[in-house]
N, C-alpha and C positions, 0 to 999 in steps of 0.2 A: 504493500500500500504506500503510494507516494503521498507525502503531505506538503502542502504549501508551507513556506517558512512560518512556523507557528500555525499548525493545522487548525482549521475550523471546519466542523461538520456542517456542510451546507444543507439547507432544506431545498432540494433541487428542483430545477426544471430540466428539460431534455432536448437534445438535438441529435440529428443523424450525422455521422461522418463515415465510419466504416462499419456501421451496424451496431455500435456500442453507445452507451450513455455517457455524456459528459456534463459537467456542471454549467448551468446558466443562471444568472440572477433572476429572481422572481419578478422584479420590476424591469421596466424598459431601460436598457443600458444607455448611457450617454454615447454620443457619436464617437467612433474611434478616431484618435488623432491621426493626422496625415504623417506619412514617413517624411522625415526632413532630409530629403536628398533629391537631386535632380537627375533625370535620365540623361545618358550620355552615349554617343556612338563612339565607343572606345576602340573599335576595330577588332575587338576580341572575336575570334573565329570558332570557339568551341565552348562547351559547357563541362568538359571533362573533369571528373573528380567528385568529391563529396561536398555537400552544402548543408549547413546546419541553420535551422531557423524556426519559425513558428507561424501558425495560422491564428488569426484573431476573428472569432465569429460569435455573435450574440453575447458579447461580454466575456467570452471564455478564450483562454490562450491554450493552444496545443503545440507542443514542440514537434517539429518534423525534421527528418534527416533524409536528404535526397541525394541519390547517386546517379550521375549521368555518364554513359559510356558511348563512344562513337561506334556505330555499326555501319560500315561502308559509307554511304553518302548521308545516312540518317543517324538517329540516336535511339538508344534504349536506356531505360532507367527504372529505378525502384524508389519507393518512399517508405520510411518507417514512421510510426506514430507511437512512441513509447508509452504514453499515458493510456492508450487503448490496447496495449499488448500486441500491436500489429507491426509486422516487419516484412520487408521484401515484397510489398504490394507493387505489382508491375505498373509502370506508367505507359501511356500511349499517346499518340498524336503529338509527339514532341517536335517542336520547331524552334529554331533560333535564327533570327534575322536581326542582327544587332541594330538597336538595343532591345528589340522585342523578343520576349520569351513566352512560349505557350506549351503547356502540357496538361494531360488529363489523367484521371484515375477512375477505376471502376466503370460501370456502364449502366444503362437503363435508368430507372428512377434514382439510383444512387450515384449517377455520374457526377464527378466533381471536376470543375474546370479552373485552372490557375493561369491567369493572364498577367504578365508583368513586363518590366523593363529593367535593363541593366542601369545601375545608378553610378554616380560619380565616385562613390566610395568603394566600388567593386561589388556591392551587394545587388540582389535582385529584389524588387518590391512590386507588388501589384494587388490584384483582386482575386478573391476566391468565391466560387459559387457552387451550391449543391442543394438540390431538393427545394428550390425556391428561396434559400437563405444565401445571403452574401456577406462577405467579410474581407479581410485583407491578409496578405502573407508577406513574409520577408525571409530572404535566404542570405547567409554569409558564407563565402568560400572558406573551407577548412584548409589551414596551412599544410603544406607538404611536410611530412615528418622529417624528411632529410634536411629541409631548410631549417626547421626548428632545432635539429641536432647540431647543425653548424653554429647556430646562434648560441646554443648552450656552451659550446666549446670556447666561445669568446667571453664568457662570463668572468667577472673579476672575483669570483668566489667558487667554492666547491659545492656541487649538488650531488648528494650521495643517496642512493636507494637503500632504505633500511627496513627491517622488520622487527617487531617486538610483540610480546604476547602475555596473556594471563589466562589461566585455565585452558579451555579449549578454543579460545579466540586468538587468532593471529592477525596482526594489523600491519599493513604495508604502507610506507610513506616515503617522503623525501625530506632529508635534512640538509639545509643549506648552511654552509659554514663560511664565515668571513676569512679573509686571508690571515695567515699567522697561526701560531700554535694555540693561542688562547691562554687561559680559559675565557670563553666569551659568555656574555649574558645571552639568554635564550628565551624564545617565545613559542608556545604550542598553540596551534590554530584549531578551533573546534567548530564544525559546521552547524547549521541550523537544522530544523526538522526534515526528516525524510532522508533516504539513502543518497549520499552525495560523495563524489570523489574528492581527492585531496585538494583540488583547486577550487572546490565549492562551485562547480559548474551547475547551473540551474536551468532546467528546460524552458522556464518562462523568460529567460534573458539570454538568447543564443549568443555565443561568442564571448560571454562575460565570465572571467576566471578571477574573481576577487582575491582568493587566497594566494594564487600564483603571483599576483601583483604585489600584495602585501609582503610576501616572502622576499621577492626580488628587491623591493624598496628598502626593507629593513636590513637585509643581509649586506647590501652595499654600504650601509652605515655602521656595520660592525656588530650586528645582533644576529645570532644564529636563530633559524626558524625551522620548526618541525611541523609538517602538515601531513595528514594521513587519510587514506580511504576509509570511509565509515565501514563498520562491520557489514559483510555481505556485498561489498562493492569493490570493483577492481581487484587488487591483489589481497584484499582482506577477507578473512573467513569469519564465521560466527553467525548464530541464529538471530534473526531480525524480528520476526512476526510477534514473538512474545516479549521482546525486549522493551524496557522502559528507559526514561532519562537516567535513572540510577544505574542501569547497566552501561549506558553510554559514558557515564561519569567514571566507571571502572576502566573503560577503554582508555579514557584520557589519563587516568591515574597511571596506567601502565606506560603511557608515553612519557609521563613525568619520571617514572622510575628508570626508564631507559636512558633519559638524558642525565640523570644523576650518576649513572655509571660511565658516562663518556668523559674522558680526560679533557676534551676540548671545551667542555661546558663548565661554567662556574656554578656550582650547586647552590650558591647563595643568591643567584640572580636568574631564577627561572620563573616565568609568568605564563599566564594563559590569556589568549584572546578568543572570546566566544561570540558568535553571531547568532542572534535570536535564541533558539533553544540552547545553543552552545554557550550563551551568556548565563543561562540557568546552571549549566554544568560547571562553568568557571566559578560561579557563586557557591555551589555545593562543595567543591573541592577546597576553595580558599577558606571556607569556614571550618574545615576539619583537618586540613593537611598543612603543617607548618613549613613544609618545603616550598610552598608557593610564595613568591616574593611580591607579586603584583598581579592585577587582573585588568583586562580591558573588555568592556561590554559593548558590543555593536548591536544596538537595538535589543539588549538583554532586558527581560521583563523585571520590573520592580513589584508589580502586582501579581496576585495569585493567578494560576491558569484559568480558574473560573472567571475572574474579572476580565482578564485579557481577552478570552474568547467571546464573552458577552459584548464587550465594547467593539471588538473586531467585527462581529457579525453585523452590528448596527451600522458601523462606518462603511463596511463594504456594500451593504444594502443601499445606504445613502449615496454612495458613489455610483451605484447602478441606477439612480434616479427614483428611488422609492419615495412615496409621499409620506407626510407626517403620520398618517393613519397606518400605512404599511410598516413604517419603522417601529411604531408601537407594537404592532403584531409580531414583527421579527423579535423584538426584545422579550415579549411575553412567551413566545414559542421557544426561543433560545434558553430562557430561564428555566422552562419546564425540562428541556433536554439536560441542562447542566445540573439541576436539582436531582434528577433521576440518576445521573452518573455519580454525583457526589454522595448521595444518600443510599445508593444501590437499592432503590425501591421505586415502584411505579413503572416498571418496564413494560407491562402489558398496555397501560394507558399510553405510554410513549409510542409504542408500536402502532397503536390505532391512530395517533396524531400524525405520524409519518405516512401511514397509509392514506389518510385524508388529504395530506398535502400533495402527495404524488398523484392521487386521483384528480385533484383540482387542476394540477398542471397538465396532466395528460388531456383533460377535457378541453383545455385552451389551445391545444396544438392544431395546426391545419390538418385537414383530412389526408392530404398527401403524406404528411409526416407520420400520422397515425398508421397509415397503411404500411409504411416502412418498418414500423415496430412490430408488426404482426399481432400475436395474441397479447392484447394490452393487459389483461389480468395477469398473465404469466410474467410479462415484462415488469409490471409494477411490483409483483411479489419478489422478483429478483432484486430490484433496486432497494426495496424495503429491507430485505435480508442483508444486503451489503451495508446499508446505513446502520442497522442494528449491530452488526458484527464490528464495525468501526467504533461505534460508541462504547461497546463493551470490551474493547481491546485493552490489555494491560497498559499500553503506552498512554492511551487517552485518559484512562482513569487515574493514572499517576499524575499526568500533566495537570488535570483539573484540580487535584487535591494539593499540589505543591505550591507553597507560598515562599518565594525567594526572599521576602523581607525578613523572615526568621533567620536565614543564613547570613544575609547582608548585615544584620545587627550583631553578628559575631565576628565580623572581619575587621582587622586592624591594619592590613597592608594597603598600599596605595591602590586606588580604584579610579579608572577613567571610564565613564559611562557616556556613550555617544548615541544620540537619537536623531532620527529624521523628522523634521517638522511636518512632512507630508505623509508620514508612515501611517497606513490604515491598518496594519497588522499588529504593531506594538505602538499604540498611540503615545506620542512623545511626552506631552505635559503630565499626564496622569502617572506614567511610569517613571518619569524623571522625579516627580514629587515623592513617589514611594521610595525610590533609591535614596533620595536626600534625607527623608525621615528616618530610614533604617541606619544610614550613616551617622546621623545625630544620636540615635539610640546606642550605637556602638562606640561613640566618642571618637570616631575616626576623623582626623582632621586633614587627611590627604585624600580627599574624594573630589574629583573634577567631573562636573556634569556639563555636557555641551549638547545643544540642539542645533542642528544645521537646518535652517528654515526651508530650503528648497529640495531636501533630500527625501527619497522614499525609503522603503524597508531594505532595499538593496544598496542604499547610499548612492544611487544615481541622481543626477540632476533631473528633477521631475517637474511636470506641470500640475498633475492632479494627485499623484501618489497611488493611483489605482493599480491593481494587479494587471489589468488589461494593457497598461501602458508600458510595462517592463520591457517587452521585446521591441518596442518602437523607439526606445531611448538608446543613446550611445552606450555601448557595453564598457563603461568605465566609471570610476568613482567621481563624485561631485568634486569640483575644484576645492582644494583646501583640506580634504579628508585625510589624505596620506600625510600631509604636513602636520596636521593636528596630532596624529598618532606618533609620528617620528619625534616631534618636539617634546611631547609629554614623556615618552620613553627615555630619550637621551638625557633628560633632566633628572632621571631617577636611577640610571644604571651607570656603572663604571666600565668604560671600554678598555680593552688591552691597548697599551701604547706601543 
């Protein structure tokens, strides 16, 4: 199960793509922003290679991976849609007359048509249509691995592939070490919710590798950085489905223990940077482990999971254009969901509520889309079962119950908490206030709280902060973000001279 950074159980609507259900806001979504790039006749003569991107349709983002291969005078290709578990779907009717690009997938009532143009930045952007629905898509060319390898050879630091373990979990990662023998201060990077690789690549923001950028920036300044694949991802093993944030904290603690055994690392100067749920994990460990020297929270919650999810649901609905009456309904329904999860009672009533919501949304679908879903009763039953399983999962139940303020009130090491002013998933003001109050309770005088006004949950420079906007923004940090982290860290660590 993939979760948005700080997962929220949506009370869903439905749309067809490859015959699977995806989430759509219950209210009419705001218009999708235009891609900020201009078509260009670059003279490019082929589409050869792998492209990574997303489709935006009815307020929902779907990551897509497209592969084009020349076939004589024409083209063949495939598309993967990871969120729907679909891979190697054949493409057809592929044409490229620079700057125009056209390709199609599926056929009959499910026919999907993608019509775009090559942009000045090398991407492809255009429109997507299927079953009477329209949206946009964007694709970014994936760099040639050989080119990336050459670039790594020129790095002014060492990048080492490492593994470390605890119990039956083995984690694979990259340790970047500054020049010199050390011992160097070090930082462990912890991803947000959902299985992610060591670079924290997120399907909602194709081409964005925030942890790779942080590691490169800080290592060039003399700080070692360890980032690793989440359990069950890439080179890492370990069971995921029944794991909770507490289990992920043990994974991070094993990374800490690994660094403590490295001669190149100063054991008195090891900290953790956690993004979103990763901030919760940093908080848990700093409260109990004296070997942690400092923590950095990137949109790390200060409120309980219960409060974060409740406010998140309302904000996301508002971003989708919900009316005041609809927002009140969202709050009421989400409260019922959360109370059931927290108190572990009322599950039968909750299942009936979800059944009613799904029935309402199915009834509102166009006849053509209902026909695509087939047996509506069976379809609805499947969606309800998926929602109930997610709500009853160990991860979600732990997340709802956990209150980071209790651990923050026990932390005495330096803390940097950064929030995005446009973040709809971990609202800035309320969570910043909670972190501030907990720091005061701890008597911790070295707590820095910064809100970057125009940043979203991924710390991109944003317009609305909506999830639908992520893939349409530049895959890079908002200006000043990296400098903020660097300056704060360098003022608190001692570098090897």
